[in-house]
mmJSON file of the N, C-alpha and C atoms, coordinates in Angstrom:
{"data_MODEL":{"atom_site":{
"group_PDB":["ATOM","ATOM","ATOM","ATOM","ATOM","ATOM","ATOM","ATOM","ATOM","ATOM","ATOM","ATOM","ATOM","ATOM","ATOM","ATOM","ATOM","ATOM","ATOM","ATOM","ATOM","ATOM","ATOM","ATOM","ATOM","ATOM","ATOM","ATOM","ATOM","ATOM","ATOM","ATOM","ATOM","ATOM","ATOM","ATOM","ATOM","ATOM","ATOM","ATOM","ATOM","ATOM","ATOM","ATOM","ATOM","ATOM","ATOM","ATOM","ATOM","ATOM","ATOM","ATOM","ATOM","ATOM","ATOM","ATOM","ATOM","ATOM","ATOM","ATOM","ATOM","ATOM","ATOM","ATOM","ATOM","ATOM","ATOM","ATOM","ATOM","ATOM","ATOM","ATOM","ATOM","ATOM","ATOM","ATOM","ATOM","ATOM","ATOM","ATOM","ATOM","ATOM","ATOM","ATOM","ATOM","ATOM","ATOM","ATOM","ATOM","ATOM","ATOM","ATOM","ATOM","ATOM","ATOM","ATOM","ATOM","ATOM","ATOM","ATOM","ATOM","ATOM","ATOM","ATOM","ATOM","ATOM","ATOM","ATOM","ATOM","ATOM","ATOM","ATOM","ATOM","ATOM","ATOM","ATOM","ATOM","ATOM","ATOM","ATOM","ATOM","ATOM","ATOM","ATOM","ATOM","ATOM","ATOM","ATOM","ATOM","ATOM","ATOM","ATOM","ATOM","ATOM","ATOM","ATOM","ATOM","ATOM","ATOM","ATOM","ATOM","ATOM","ATOM","ATOM","ATOM","ATOM","ATOM","ATOM","ATOM","ATOM","ATOM","ATOM","ATOM","ATOM","ATOM","ATOM","ATOM","ATOM","ATOM","ATOM","ATOM","ATOM","ATOM","ATOM","ATOM","ATOM","ATOM","ATOM","ATOM","ATOM","ATOM","ATOM","ATOM","ATOM","ATOM","ATOM","ATOM","ATOM","ATOM","ATOM","ATOM","ATOM","ATOM","ATOM","ATOM","ATOM","ATOM","ATOM","ATOM","ATOM","ATOM","ATOM","ATOM","ATOM","ATOM","ATOM","ATOM","ATOM","ATOM","ATOM","ATOM","ATOM","ATOM","ATOM","ATOM","ATOM","ATOM","ATOM","ATOM","ATOM","ATOM","ATOM","ATOM","ATOM","ATOM","ATOM","ATOM","ATOM","ATOM","ATOM","ATOM","ATOM","ATOM","ATOM","ATOM","ATOM","ATOM","ATOM"],
"id":[1,2,3,4,5,6,7,8,9,10,11,12,13,14,15,16,17,18,19,20,21,22,23,24,25,26,27,28,29,30,31,32,33,34,35,36,37,38,39,40,41,42,43,44,45,46,47,48,49,50,51,52,53,54,55,56,57,58,59,60,61,62,63,64,65,66,67,68,69,70,71,72,73,74,75,76,77,78,79,80,81,82,83,84,85,86,87,88,89,90,91,92,93,94,95,96,97,98,99,100,101,102,103,104,105,106,107,108,109,110,111,112,113,114,115,116,117,118,119,120,121,122,123,124,125,126,127,128,129,130,131,132,133,134,135,136,137,138,139,140,141,142,143,144,145,146,147,148,149,150,151,152,153,154,155,156,157,158,159,160,161,162,163,164,165,166,167,168,169,170,171,172,173,174,175,176,177,178,179,180,181,182,183,184,185,186,187,188,189,190,191,192,193,194,195,196,197,198,199,200,201,202,203,204,205,206,207,208,209,210,211,212,213,214,215,216,217,218,219,220,221,222,223,224,225,226,227,228],
"type_symbol":["N","C","C","N","C","C","N","C","C","N","C","C","N","C","C","N","C","C","N","C","C","N","C","C","N","C","C","N","C","C","N","C","C","N","C","C","N","C","C","N","C","C","N","C","C","N","C","C","N","C","C","N","C","C","N","C","C","N","C","C","N","C","C","N","C","C","N","C","C","N","C","C","N","C","C","N","C","C","N","C","C","N","C","C","N","C","C","N","C","C","N","C","C","N","C","C","N","C","C","N","C","C","N","C","C","N","C","C","N","C","C","N","C","C","N","C","C","N","C","C","N","C","C","N","C","C","N","C","C","N","C","C","N","C","C","N","C","C","N","C","C","N","C","C","N","C","C","N","C","C","N","C","C","N","C","C","N","C","C","N","C","C","N","C","C","N","C","C","N","C","C","N","C","C","N","C","C","N","C","C","N","C","C","N","C","C","N","C","C","N","C","C","N","C","C","N","C","C","N","C","C","N","C","C","N","C","C","N","C","C","N","C","C","N","C","C","N","C","C","N","C","C","N","C","C","N","C","C"],
"label_atom_id":["N","CA","C","N","CA","C","N","CA","C","N","CA","C","N","CA","C","N","CA","C","N","CA","C","N","CA","C","N","CA","C","N","CA","C","N","CA","C","N","CA","C","N","CA","C","N","CA","C","N","CA","C","N","CA","C","N","CA","C","N","CA","C","N","CA","C","N","CA","C","N","CA","C","N","CA","C","N","CA","C","N","CA","C","N","CA","C","N","CA","C","N","CA","C","N","CA","C","N","CA","C","N","CA","C","N","CA","C","N","CA","C","N","CA","C","N","CA","C","N","CA","C","N","CA","C","N","CA","C","N","CA","C","N","CA","C","N","CA","C","N","CA","C","N","CA","C","N","CA","C","N","CA","C","N","CA","C","N","CA","C","N","CA","C","N","CA","C","N","CA","C","N","CA","C","N","CA","C","N","CA","C","N","CA","C","N","CA","C","N","CA","C","N","CA","C","N","CA","C","N","CA","C","N","CA","C","N","CA","C","N","CA","C","N","CA","C","N","CA","C","N","CA","C","N","CA","C","N","CA","C","N","CA","C","N","CA","C","N","CA","C","N","CA","C","N","CA","C","N","CA","C","N","CA","C","N","CA","C","N","CA","C","N","CA","C"],
"label_alt_id":[null,null,null,null,null,null,null,null,null,null,null,null,null,null,null,null,null,null,null,null,null,null,null,null,null,null,null,null,null,null,null,null,null,null,null,null,null,null,null,null,null,null,null,null,null,null,null,null,null,null,null,null,null,null,null,null,null,null,null,null,null,null,null,null,null,null,null,null,null,null,null,null,null,null,null,null,null,null,null,null,null,null,null,null,null,null,null,null,null,null,null,null,null,null,null,null,null,null,null,null,null,null,null,null,null,null,null,null,null,null,null,null,null,null,null,null,null,null,null,null,null,null,null,null,null,null,null,null,null,null,null,null,null,null,null,null,null,null,null,null,null,null,null,null,null,null,null,null,null,null,null,null,null,null,null,null,null,null,null,null,null,null,null,null,null,null,null,null,null,null,null,null,null,null,null,null,null,null,null,null,null,null,null,null,null,null,null,null,null,null,null,null,null,null,null,null,null,null,null,null,null,null,null,null,null,null,null,null,null,null,null,null,null,null,null,null,null,null,null,null,null,null,null,null,null,null,null,null],
"label_comp_id":["MET","MET","MET","ASP","ASP","ASP","ILE","ILE","ILE","ASP","ASP","ASP","ARG","ARG","ARG","ARG","ARG","ARG","ASP","ASP","ASP","PHE","PHE","PHE","LEU","LEU","LEU","LYS","LYS","LYS","LEU","LEU","LEU","THR","THR","THR","ALA","ALA","ALA","GLY","GLY","GLY","SER","SER","SER","LEU","LEU","LEU","VAL","VAL","VAL","MET","MET","MET","ASP","ASP","ASP","PRO","PRO","PRO","ARG","ARG","ARG","ASP","ASP","ASP","ALA","ALA","ALA","ALA","ALA","ALA","TYR","TYR","TYR","ALA","ALA","ALA","THR","THR","THR","LYS","LYS","LYS","GLU","GLU","GLU","MET","MET","MET","LEU","LEU","LEU","LYS","LYS","LYS","PRO","PRO","PRO","LYS","LYS","LYS","PHE","PHE","PHE","ALA","ALA","ALA","ILE","ILE","ILE","PRO","PRO","PRO","PHE","PHE","PHE","HIS","HIS","HIS","TYR","TYR","TYR","GLY","GLY","GLY","THR","THR","THR","PHE","PHE","PHE","PRO","PRO","PRO","VAL","VAL","VAL","LEU","LEU","LEU","ARG","ARG","ARG","GLY","GLY","GLY","THR","THR","THR","PRO","PRO","PRO","GLN","GLN","GLN","GLU","GLU","GLU","TYR","TYR","TYR","GLN","GLN","GLN","ALA","ALA","ALA","ALA","ALA","ALA","LEU","LEU","LEU","GLY","GLY","GLY","LEU","LEU","LEU","THR","THR","THR","SER","SER","SER","THR","THR","THR","GLN","GLN","GLN","ILE","ILE","ILE","PHE","PHE","PHE","PRO","PRO","PRO","ILE","ILE","ILE","SER","SER","SER","PRO","PRO","PRO","GLY","GLY","GLY","ASP","ASP","ASP","LYS","LYS","LYS","LEU","LEU","LEU","THR","THR","THR","PHE","PHE","PHE"],
"label_asym_id":["A","A","A","A","A","A","A","A","A","A","A","A","A","A","A","A","A","A","A","A","A","A","A","A","A","A","A","A","A","A","A","A","A","A","A","A","A","A","A","A","A","A","A","A","A","A","A","A","A","A","A","A","A","A","A","A","A","A","A","A","A","A","A","A","A","A","A","A","A","A","A","A","A","A","A","A","A","A","A","A","A","A","A","A","A","A","A","A","A","A","A","A","A","A","A","A","A","A","A","A","A","A","A","A","A","A","A","A","A","A","A","A","A","A","A","A","A","A","A","A","A","A","A","A","A","A","A","A","A","A","A","A","A","A","A","A","A","A","A","A","A","A","A","A","A","A","A","A","A","A","A","A","A","A","A","A","A","A","A","A","A","A","A","A","A","A","A","A","A","A","A","A","A","A","A","A","A","A","A","A","A","A","A","A","A","A","A","A","A","A","A","A","A","A","A","A","A","A","A","A","A","A","A","A","A","A","A","A","A","A","A","A","A","A","A","A","A","A","A","A","A","A","A","A","A","A","A","A"],
"label_entity_id":["1","1","1","1","1","1","1","1","1","1","1","1","1","1","1","1","1","1","1","1","1","1","1","1","1","1","1","1","1","1","1","1","1","1","1","1","1","1","1","1","1","1","1","1","1","1","1","1","1","1","1","1","1","1","1","1","1","1","1","1","1","1","1","1","1","1","1","1","1","1","1","1","1","1","1","1","1","1","1","1","1","1","1","1","1","1","1","1","1","1","1","1","1","1","1","1","1","1","1","1","1","1","1","1","1","1","1","1","1","1","1","1","1","1","1","1","1","1","1","1","1","1","1","1","1","1","1","1","1","1","1","1","1","1","1","1","1","1","1","1","1","1","1","1","1","1","1","1","1","1","1","1","1","1","1","1","1","1","1","1","1","1","1","1","1","1","1","1","1","1","1","1","1","1","1","1","1","1","1","1","1","1","1","1","1","1","1","1","1","1","1","1","1","1","1","1","1","1","1","1","1","1","1","1","1","1","1","1","1","1","1","1","1","1","1","1","1","1","1","1","1","1","1","1","1","1","1","1"],
"label_seq_id":[1,1,1,2,2,2,3,3,3,4,4,4,5,5,5,6,6,6,7,7,7,8,8,8,9,9,9,10,10,10,11,11,11,12,12,12,13,13,13,14,14,14,15,15,15,16,16,16,17,17,17,18,18,18,19,19,19,20,20,20,21,21,21,22,22,22,23,23,23,24,24,24,25,25,25,26,26,26,27,27,27,28,28,28,29,29,29,30,30,30,31,31,31,32,32,32,33,33,33,34,34,34,35,35,35,36,36,36,37,37,37,38,38,38,39,39,39,40,40,40,41,41,41,42,42,42,43,43,43,44,44,44,45,45,45,46,46,46,47,47,47,48,48,48,49,49,49,50,50,50,51,51,51,52,52,52,53,53,53,54,54,54,55,55,55,56,56,56,57,57,57,58,58,58,59,59,59,60,60,60,61,61,61,62,62,62,63,63,63,64,64,64,65,65,65,66,66,66,67,67,67,68,68,68,69,69,69,70,70,70,71,71,71,72,72,72,73,73,73,74,74,74,75,75,75,76,76,76],
"pdbx_PDB_ins_code":[null,null,null,null,null,null,null,null,null,null,null,null,null,null,null,null,null,null,null,null,null,null,null,null,null,null,null,null,null,null,null,null,null,null,null,null,null,null,null,null,null,null,null,null,null,null,null,null,null,null,null,null,null,null,null,null,null,null,null,null,null,null,null,null,null,null,null,null,null,null,null,null,null,null,null,null,null,null,null,null,null,null,null,null,null,null,null,null,null,null,null,null,null,null,null,null,null,null,null,null,null,null,null,null,null,null,null,null,null,null,null,null,null,null,null,null,null,null,null,null,null,null,null,null,null,null,null,null,null,null,null,null,null,null,null,null,null,null,null,null,null,null,null,null,null,null,null,null,null,null,null,null,null,null,null,null,null,null,null,null,null,null,null,null,null,null,null,null,null,null,null,null,null,null,null,null,null,null,null,null,null,null,null,null,null,null,null,null,null,null,null,null,null,null,null,null,null,null,null,null,null,null,null,null,null,null,null,null,null,null,null,null,null,null,null,null,null,null,null,null,null,null,null,null,null,null,null,null],
"Cartn_x":[200.008,199.308,198.168,196.99,195.825,195.678,195.871,195.84,194.578,193.836,192.667,193.153,192.595,193.043,192.968,192.075,191.973,193.108,193.834,194.94,196.273,196.281,197.509,197.45,198.467,198.465,199.763,199.643,200.771,200.496,201.459,201.211,202.457,202.225,203.327,203.888,205.19,205.815,206.99,207.016,208.097,207.799,207.086,206.622,205.75,205.589,204.778,203.304,202.785,201.397,201.343,202.086,202.168,203.632,204.011,205.358,205.306,206.454,206.459,205.551,205.486,204.64,203.161,202.731,201.334,201.002,201.93,201.723,201.6,202.416,202.348,201.018,200.545,199.256,198.129,198.13,197.094,197.147,198.345,198.511,197.995,198.464,198.209,196.833,196.368,195.133,193.891,194.075,192.914,192.73,193.774,193.627,193.906,194.875,195.214,195.37,196.224,196.425,197.34,197.361,198.3,199.684,199.711,200.956,200.966,202.145,202.266,203.59,203.533,204.723,204.781,205.739,205.9,206.587,206.154,206.787,206.761,207.25,207.395,208.334,209.533,210.547,211.903,212.747,214.127,214.38,213.363,213.591,213.755,213.308,213.446,213.813,214.531,214.941,213.796,212.616,211.496,210.964,211.252,210.777,211.842,211.906,212.986,212.696,211.45,211.125,211.74,211.938,212.535,211.668,211.811,211.095,211.461,212.701,213.121,212.365,212.149,211.374,209.925,209.393,208.023,207.913,208.856,208.826,209.006,209.87,210.069,208.793,208.105,206.864,205.75,205.789,204.79,204.932,206.147,206.364,205.95,205.498,205.059,203.737,203.701,202.499,202.475,201.296,201.177,201.3,201.307,201.457,202.871,202.986,204.296,204.678,205.837,206.292,207.316,207.188,208.124,208.77,209.863,210.536,211.267,211.044,211.678,212.361,213.292,213.973,213.415,213.546,213.063,213.629,212.749,213.138,213.03,212.897,212.754,211.422,211.369,210.145,209.853,208.58,208.142,207.215,207.274,206.373,205.648,204.336,203.535,202.916],
"Cartn_y":[-20.872,-19.67,-19.456,-19.249,-18.963,-17.443,-16.909,-15.464,-15.062,-14.168,-13.588,-12.561,-12.531,-11.603,-10.144,-9.803,-8.427,-8.066,-9.058,-8.815,-8.656,-8.892,-8.927,-7.846,-6.994,-5.871,-5.826,-5.754,-5.435,-4.037,-3.143,-1.789,-1.175,-0.347,0.353,1.383,1.447,2.4,3.094,3.08,3.734,5.197,5.538,6.914,7.022,5.942,5.988,6.222,5.503,5.658,6.318,5.762,6.321,6.384,7.481,7.529,6.874,6.672,5.996,6.648,7.971,8.657,8.38,8.436,8.13,6.673,5.782,4.36,4.113,4.802,4.657,5.167,6.278,6.823,5.828,5.286,4.319,3.085,2.638,1.461,1.724,2.809,3.051,3.639,4.532,5.257,4.692,4.009,3.568,2.049,1.314,-0.125,-0.967,-0.59,-1.226,-2.754,-3.225,-4.678,-5.194,-6.498,-7.115,-7.222,-7.441,-7.649,-6.765,-6.229,-5.414,-5.691,-5.738,-5.885,-4.694,-3.788,-2.694,-3.203,-2.712,-3.116,-1.951,-2.173,-1.131,-0.038,-0.406,0.568,0.074,0.996,0.676,-0.096,-0.39,-1.156,-0.26,0.99,1.973,3.3,4.179,5.45,6.262,6.226,7.012,6.478,5.232,4.597,4.744,5.919,6.254,5.914,5.744,5.434,4.112,3.954,2.719,2.145,0.858,0.267,0.946,1.397,2.065,3.39,4.128,5.371,5.078,4.001,3.572,3.246,2.455,2.076,3.298,4.215,5.433,6.273,6.361,7.133,6.468,5.15,4.43,4.732,4.855,5.041,3.791,3.964,2.827,2.299,1.019,0.391,-1.079,-1.641,-3.083,-3.881,-3.216,-3.898,-4.434,-5.71,-6.317,-6.09,-5.471,-5.114,-6.128,-6.527,-7.452,-6.76,-6.008,-5.392,-6.477,-6.511,-7.515,-6.825,-7.522,-7.055,-7.817,-7.262,-7.988,-9.404,-10.353,-11.769,-12.505,-11.796,-12.455,-13.185,-14.212,-14.953,-14.986,-14.949,-15.082,-16.276,-16.941,-18.053,-17.769,-17.928,-17.713,-19.014],
"Cartn_z":[79.95,80.326,79.334,79.834,79.003,78.882,77.682,77.484,76.736,77.317,76.676,75.656,74.468,73.427,73.869,74.76,75.246,76.185,76.651,77.564,76.842,75.543,74.77,73.699,73.636,72.697,71.912,70.59,69.718,69.192,69.299,68.824,68.23,67.234,66.598,67.568,67.664,68.581,67.901,66.573,65.832,65.639,64.6,64.394,63.162,62.424,61.214,61.55,62.513,62.95,64.324,65.269,66.622,67.032,67.648,68.215,69.596,70.239,71.535,72.582,72.599,73.582,73.331,72.054,71.721,72.031,71.718,71.997,73.495,74.279,75.73,76.263,75.745,76.177,75.869,74.646,74.26,75.152,75.475,76.332,77.738,78.332,79.754,80.038,79.186,79.466,78.772,77.657,76.884,76.884,76.535,76.306,77.553,78.336,79.614,79.535,78.61,78.505,79.615,79.78,80.712,80.07,78.757,78.022,76.777,76.417,75.21,74.51,73.181,72.355,71.415,71.633,70.684,69.414,68.266,67.009,66.029,64.808,63.784,64.26,64.594,64.971,64.48,64.062,63.738,62.458,61.673,60.452,59.225,59.294,58.233,58.885,58.177,58.786,59.392,58.793,59.313,60.643,60.952,62.192,63.272,63.87,64.8,66.251,66.631,68.025,68.444,69.74,70.258,71.377,71.658,72.787,74.109,74.232,75.453,75.638,74.546,74.624,74.994,74.439,74.762,76.255,76.767,78.179,79.083,78.688,79.483,79.51,78.373,78.301,79.109,79.213,80.007,81.493,81.951,83.38,84.139,85.362,86.165,85.627,85.365,84.822,85.21,85.246,85.509,84.215,83.063,81.778,81.65,81.32,81.106,79.651,79.421,78.086,77.6,76.341,75.72,74.522,74.739,73.603,72.812,71.526,70.678,69.506,68.897,67.696,66.503,65.289,64.11,64.06,63.843,63.783,65.102,66.208,67.508,67.59,68.423,68.657,70.152,70.484,71.877,71.982,73.117,73.383,74.691,74.66,75.855,76.294],
"occupancy":[1.0,1.0,1.0,1.0,1.0,1.0,1.0,1.0,1.0,1.0,1.0,1.0,1.0,1.0,1.0,1.0,1.0,1.0,1.0,1.0,1.0,1.0,1.0,1.0,1.0,1.0,1.0,1.0,1.0,1.0,1.0,1.0,1.0,1.0,1.0,1.0,1.0,1.0,1.0,1.0,1.0,1.0,1.0,1.0,1.0,1.0,1.0,1.0,1.0,1.0,1.0,1.0,1.0,1.0,1.0,1.0,1.0,1.0,1.0,1.0,1.0,1.0,1.0,1.0,1.0,1.0,1.0,1.0,1.0,1.0,1.0,1.0,1.0,1.0,1.0,1.0,1.0,1.0,1.0,1.0,1.0,1.0,1.0,1.0,1.0,1.0,1.0,1.0,1.0,1.0,1.0,1.0,1.0,1.0,1.0,1.0,1.0,1.0,1.0,1.0,1.0,1.0,1.0,1.0,1.0,1.0,1.0,1.0,1.0,1.0,1.0,1.0,1.0,1.0,1.0,1.0,1.0,1.0,1.0,1.0,1.0,1.0,1.0,1.0,1.0,1.0,1.0,1.0,1.0,1.0,1.0,1.0,1.0,1.0,1.0,1.0,1.0,1.0,1.0,1.0,1.0,1.0,1.0,1.0,1.0,1.0,1.0,1.0,1.0,1.0,1.0,1.0,1.0,1.0,1.0,1.0,1.0,1.0,1.0,1.0,1.0,1.0,1.0,1.0,1.0,1.0,1.0,1.0,1.0,1.0,1.0,1.0,1.0,1.0,1.0,1.0,1.0,1.0,1.0,1.0,1.0,1.0,1.0,1.0,1.0,1.0,1.0,1.0,1.0,1.0,1.0,1.0,1.0,1.0,1.0,1.0,1.0,1.0,1.0,1.0,1.0,1.0,1.0,1.0,1.0,1.0,1.0,1.0,1.0,1.0,1.0,1.0,1.0,1.0,1.0,1.0,1.0,1.0,1.0,1.0,1.0,1.0,1.0,1.0,1.0,1.0,1.0,1.0],
"B_iso_or_equiv":[0.0,0.0,0.0,0.0,0.0,0.0,0.0,0.0,0.0,0.0,0.0,0.0,0.0,0.0,0.0,0.0,0.0,0.0,0.0,0.0,0.0,0.0,0.0,0.0,0.0,0.0,0.0,0.0,0.0,0.0,0.0,0.0,0.0,0.0,0.0,0.0,0.0,0.0,0.0,0.0,0.0,0.0,0.0,0.0,0.0,0.0,0.0,0.0,0.0,0.0,0.0,0.0,0.0,0.0,0.0,0.0,0.0,0.0,0.0,0.0,0.0,0.0,0.0,0.0,0.0,0.0,0.0,0.0,0.0,0.0,0.0,0.0,0.0,0.0,0.0,0.0,0.0,0.0,0.0,0.0,0.0,0.0,0.0,0.0,0.0,0.0,0.0,0.0,0.0,0.0,0.0,0.0,0.0,0.0,0.0,0.0,0.0,0.0,0.0,0.0,0.0,0.0,0.0,0.0,0.0,0.0,0.0,0.0,0.0,0.0,0.0,0.0,0.0,0.0,0.0,0.0,0.0,0.0,0.0,0.0,0.0,0.0,0.0,0.0,0.0,0.0,0.0,0.0,0.0,0.0,0.0,0.0,0.0,0.0,0.0,0.0,0.0,0.0,0.0,0.0,0.0,0.0,0.0,0.0,0.0,0.0,0.0,0.0,0.0,0.0,0.0,0.0,0.0,0.0,0.0,0.0,0.0,0.0,0.0,0.0,0.0,0.0,0.0,0.0,0.0,0.0,0.0,0.0,0.0,0.0,0.0,0.0,0.0,0.0,0.0,0.0,0.0,0.0,0.0,0.0,0.0,0.0,0.0,0.0,0.0,0.0,0.0,0.0,0.0,0.0,0.0,0.0,0.0,0.0,0.0,0.0,0.0,0.0,0.0,0.0,0.0,0.0,0.0,0.0,0.0,0.0,0.0,0.0,0.0,0.0,0.0,0.0,0.0,0.0,0.0,0.0,0.0,0.0,0.0,0.0,0.0,0.0,0.0,0.0,0.0,0.0,0.0,0.0],
"pdbx_formal_charge":[null,null,null,null,null,null,null,null,null,null,null,null,null,null,null,null,null,null,null,null,null,null,null,null,null,null,null,null,null,null,null,null,null,null,null,null,null,null,null,null,null,null,null,null,null,null,null,null,null,null,null,null,null,null,null,null,null,null,null,null,null,null,null,null,null,null,null,null,null,null,null,null,null,null,null,null,null,null,null,null,null,null,null,null,null,null,null,null,null,null,null,null,null,null,null,null,null,null,null,null,null,null,null,null,null,null,null,null,null,null,null,null,null,null,null,null,null,null,null,null,null,null,null,null,null,null,null,null,null,null,null,null,null,null,null,null,null,null,null,null,null,null,null,null,null,null,null,null,null,null,null,null,null,null,null,null,null,null,null,null,null,null,null,null,null,null,null,null,null,null,null,null,null,null,null,null,null,null,null,null,null,null,null,null,null,null,null,null,null,null,null,null,null,null,null,null,null,null,null,null,null,null,null,null,null,null,null,null,null,null,null,null,null,null,null,null,null,null,null,null,null,null,null,null,null,null,null,null],
"auth_seq_id":[1,1,1,2,2,2,3,3,3,4,4,4,5,5,5,6,6,6,7,7,7,8,8,8,9,9,9,10,10,10,11,11,11,12,12,12,13,13,13,14,14,14,15,15,15,16,16,16,17,17,17,18,18,18,19,19,19,20,20,20,21,21,21,22,22,22,23,23,23,24,24,24,25,25,25,26,26,26,27,27,27,28,28,28,29,29,29,30,30,30,31,31,31,32,32,32,33,33,33,34,34,34,35,35,35,36,36,36,37,37,37,38,38,38,39,39,39,40,40,40,41,41,41,42,42,42,43,43,43,44,44,44,45,45,45,46,46,46,47,47,47,48,48,48,49,49,49,50,50,50,51,51,51,52,52,52,53,53,53,54,54,54,55,55,55,56,56,56,57,57,57,58,58,58,59,59,59,60,60,60,61,61,61,62,62,62,63,63,63,64,64,64,65,65,65,66,66,66,67,67,67,68,68,68,69,69,69,70,70,70,71,71,71,72,72,72,73,73,73,74,74,74,75,75,75,76,76,76],
"auth_comp_id":["MET","MET","MET","ASP","ASP","ASP","ILE","ILE","ILE","ASP","ASP","ASP","ARG","ARG","ARG","ARG","ARG","ARG","ASP","ASP","ASP","PHE","PHE","PHE","LEU","LEU","LEU","LYS","LYS","LYS","LEU","LEU","LEU","THR","THR","THR","ALA","ALA","ALA","GLY","GLY","GLY","SER","SER","SER","LEU","LEU","LEU","VAL","VAL","VAL","MET","MET","MET","ASP","ASP","ASP","PRO","PRO","PRO","ARG","ARG","ARG","ASP","ASP","ASP","ALA","ALA","ALA","ALA","ALA","ALA","TYR","TYR","TYR","ALA","ALA","ALA","THR","THR","THR","LYS","LYS","LYS","GLU","GLU","GLU","MET","MET","MET","LEU","LEU","LEU","LYS","LYS","LYS","PRO","PRO","PRO","LYS","LYS","LYS","PHE","PHE","PHE","ALA","ALA","ALA","ILE","ILE","ILE","PRO","PRO","PRO","PHE","PHE","PHE","HIS","HIS","HIS","TYR","TYR","TYR","GLY","GLY","GLY","THR","THR","THR","PHE","PHE","PHE","PRO","PRO","PRO","VAL","VAL","VAL","LEU","LEU","LEU","ARG","ARG","ARG","GLY","GLY","GLY","THR","THR","THR","PRO","PRO","PRO","GLN","GLN","GLN","GLU","GLU","GLU","TYR","TYR","TYR","GLN","GLN","GLN","ALA","ALA","ALA","ALA","ALA","ALA","LEU","LEU","LEU","GLY","GLY","GLY","LEU","LEU","LEU","THR","THR","THR","SER","SER","SER","THR","THR","THR","GLN","GLN","GLN","ILE","ILE","ILE","PHE","PHE","PHE","PRO","PRO","PRO","ILE","ILE","ILE","SER","SER","SER","PRO","PRO","PRO","GLY","GLY","GLY","ASP","ASP","ASP","LYS","LYS","LYS","LEU","LEU","LEU","THR","THR","THR","PHE","PHE","PHE"],
"auth_asym_id":["A","A","A","A","A","A","A","A","A","A","A","A","A","A","A","A","A","A","A","A","A","A","A","A","A","A","A","A","A","A","A","A","A","A","A","A","A","A","A","A","A","A","A","A","A","A","A","A","A","A","A","A","A","A","A","A","A","A","A","A","A","A","A","A","A","A","A","A","A","A","A","A","A","A","A","A","A","A","A","A","A","A","A","A","A","A","A","A","A","A","A","A","A","A","A","A","A","A","A","A","A","A","A","A","A","A","A","A","A","A","A","A","A","A","A","A","A","A","A","A","A","A","A","A","A","A","A","A","A","A","A","A","A","A","A","A","A","A","A","A","A","A","A","A","A","A","A","A","A","A","A","A","A","A","A","A","A","A","A","A","A","A","A","A","A","A","A","A","A","A","A","A","A","A","A","A","A","A","A","A","A","A","A","A","A","A","A","A","A","A","A","A","A","A","A","A","A","A","A","A","A","A","A","A","A","A","A","A","A","A","A","A","A","A","A","A","A","A","A","A","A","A","A","A","A","A","A","A"],
"auth_atom_id":["N","CA","C","N","CA","C","N","CA","C","N","CA","C","N","CA","C","N","CA","C","N","CA","C","N","CA","C","N","CA","C","N","CA","C","N","CA","C","N","CA","C","N","CA","C","N","CA","C","N","CA","C","N","CA","C","N","CA","C","N","CA","C","N","CA","C","N","CA","C","N","CA","C","N","CA","C","N","CA","C","N","CA","C","N","CA","C","N","CA","C","N","CA","C","N","CA","C","N","CA","C","N","CA","C","N","CA","C","N","CA","C","N","CA","C","N","CA","C","N","CA","C","N","CA","C","N","CA","C","N","CA","C","N","CA","C","N","CA","C","N","CA","C","N","CA","C","N","CA","C","N","CA","C","N","CA","C","N","CA","C","N","CA","C","N","CA","C","N","CA","C","N","CA","C","N","CA","C","N","CA","C","N","CA","C","N","CA","C","N","CA","C","N","CA","C","N","CA","C","N","CA","C","N","CA","C","N","CA","C","N","CA","C","N","CA","C","N","CA","C","N","CA","C","N","CA","C","N","CA","C","N","CA","C","N","CA","C","N","CA","C","N","CA","C","N","CA","C","N","CA","C","N","CA","C","N","CA","C","N","CA","C","N","CA","C"],
"pdbx_PDB_model_num":[1,1,1,1,1,1,1,1,1,1,1,1,1,1,1,1,1,1,1,1,1,1,1,1,1,1,1,1,1,1,1,1,1,1,1,1,1,1,1,1,1,1,1,1,1,1,1,1,1,1,1,1,1,1,1,1,1,1,1,1,1,1,1,1,1,1,1,1,1,1,1,1,1,1,1,1,1,1,1,1,1,1,1,1,1,1,1,1,1,1,1,1,1,1,1,1,1,1,1,1,1,1,1,1,1,1,1,1,1,1,1,1,1,1,1,1,1,1,1,1,1,1,1,1,1,1,1,1,1,1,1,1,1,1,1,1,1,1,1,1,1,1,1,1,1,1,1,1,1,1,1,1,1,1,1,1,1,1,1,1,1,1,1,1,1,1,1,1,1,1,1,1,1,1,1,1,1,1,1,1,1,1,1,1,1,1,1,1,1,1,1,1,1,1,1,1,1,1,1,1,1,1,1,1,1,1,1,1,1,1,1,1,1,1,1,1,1,1,1,1,1,1,1,1,1,1,1,1]
}}}
């Protein structure tokens, strides 16, 4: 698969920079990528947001979400 960098988004969805709702807004209303990987969640107590909260805040979208856990790897 040939992926254009503008189609691929990694974004914080914990709460340090953006909480899941803010991350969902940026994804759906501003950036509109084809693929998104939420990160920076669950590794420290202050990072309470979850990928599930991010996906719920997104609602129906054409963006394909890849929720991963620390240490996981993805291949495209």
